[in-house]
Every structure is written in structure tokens, then in C-alpha cells.
C-alpha positions, -999 to +999 in steps of 0.1 A: -404+325-602-388+356-617-420+374-622-431+369-586-438+402-567-420+388-537-388+385-556-391+421-569-396+434-534-366+414-521-345+426-550-357+462-543-347+459-507-314+444-515-307+472-540-317+498-514-295+482-488-267+482-514-271+519-521-271+526-483-239+506-479-224+525-508-233+558-492-219+548-459-187+535-475-182+567-494-189+587-462-163+567-443-138+569-471-141+607-472-137+608-434-106+586-437-092+607-465-098+639-445-082+624-414-051+613-434-048+647-450-049+664-416-023+640-403-001+647-434-003+684-427+005+680-390+035+657-398+048+681-424+047+710-399+064+688-372+090+677-397+098+714-405+100+722-368+124+693-363+146+705-392+147+740-378+156+728-343+183+705-357+197+733-378+197+757-348+213+732-325+239+721-350+253+756-358+237+779-333+217+798-358+246+806-381+245+796-417+265+766-423+285+783-451+297+810-426+309+783-402+327+766-430+345+797-440+356+803-404+368+767-401+387+769-434+404+802-424+414+788-390+427+757-406+448+776-431+463+797-403+471+767-381+486+747-409+507+774-426+517+794-395+533+766-375+568+778-381+559+814-372+540+802-341+571+782-330+594+813-335+570+835-316+567+811-287+605+807-286+609+845-284+584+846-256+601+818-238+635+835-243+620+868-231+607+851-199+641+834-194+659+868-198+636+885-173+642+856-149+680+859-154+679+897-147+659+891-116+683+864-104+713+886-111+697+916-093+689+894-063+726+884-061+738+920-061+715+933-035+724+919+000 
């Protein structure tokens, strides 16, 4: 049975079909690899775009360190200058009260 020409022809056809399937599989595999590589590149570009948009919207294009310095400076001013701000506002209030008093007195003198 093994030496029968019919078996060799069948084996030859099976081998040829196997080689054809291997070629098709390799071709499809290469297509899938190329498609995945393209998708990877597109996603990487879109990720970078999203990072840039998020960075721009978060700090308006300023570097985060510059924003941090400004916030730190303002925080120091607000926390250490509270007594000075209170005195300044009291002087302003006293000045407005003095002006009002002068206007009231002036209104009483003039008939």
C-alpha cells in the first residue's frame, strides 16, 4: 500500500495544499502585523495629542512650575501679610469715616 502511486499523488497534493496554506497564513499574519503596527502608531500620535490638549487646558499653556511659583508666592503673601492687610484696611475704613465726618460737619455749618 505504501508504494502505490496513488498514495504518492495524494501525499504530494496534501503537501502542496499544506505549503499553500502556510503561504496564506504567513501572508495574513504579515497583514495583521502591519495593521497592528499602523494602529499602534495612530494610537501613539492620538495619545500625544490628548496629552498636549490636557496640558494646555490645565494650565493654559504655562509651564506647571511657573504656575506653582506664582501660587507659592501668593500663598506666602496672603498668609504672612494678614496683619498688614488688616491695618491697611482699618486705615482705609478710618479714612472713609473721617471724610464722611467732615462732610457731615460741613453740611451742618452751611444752611
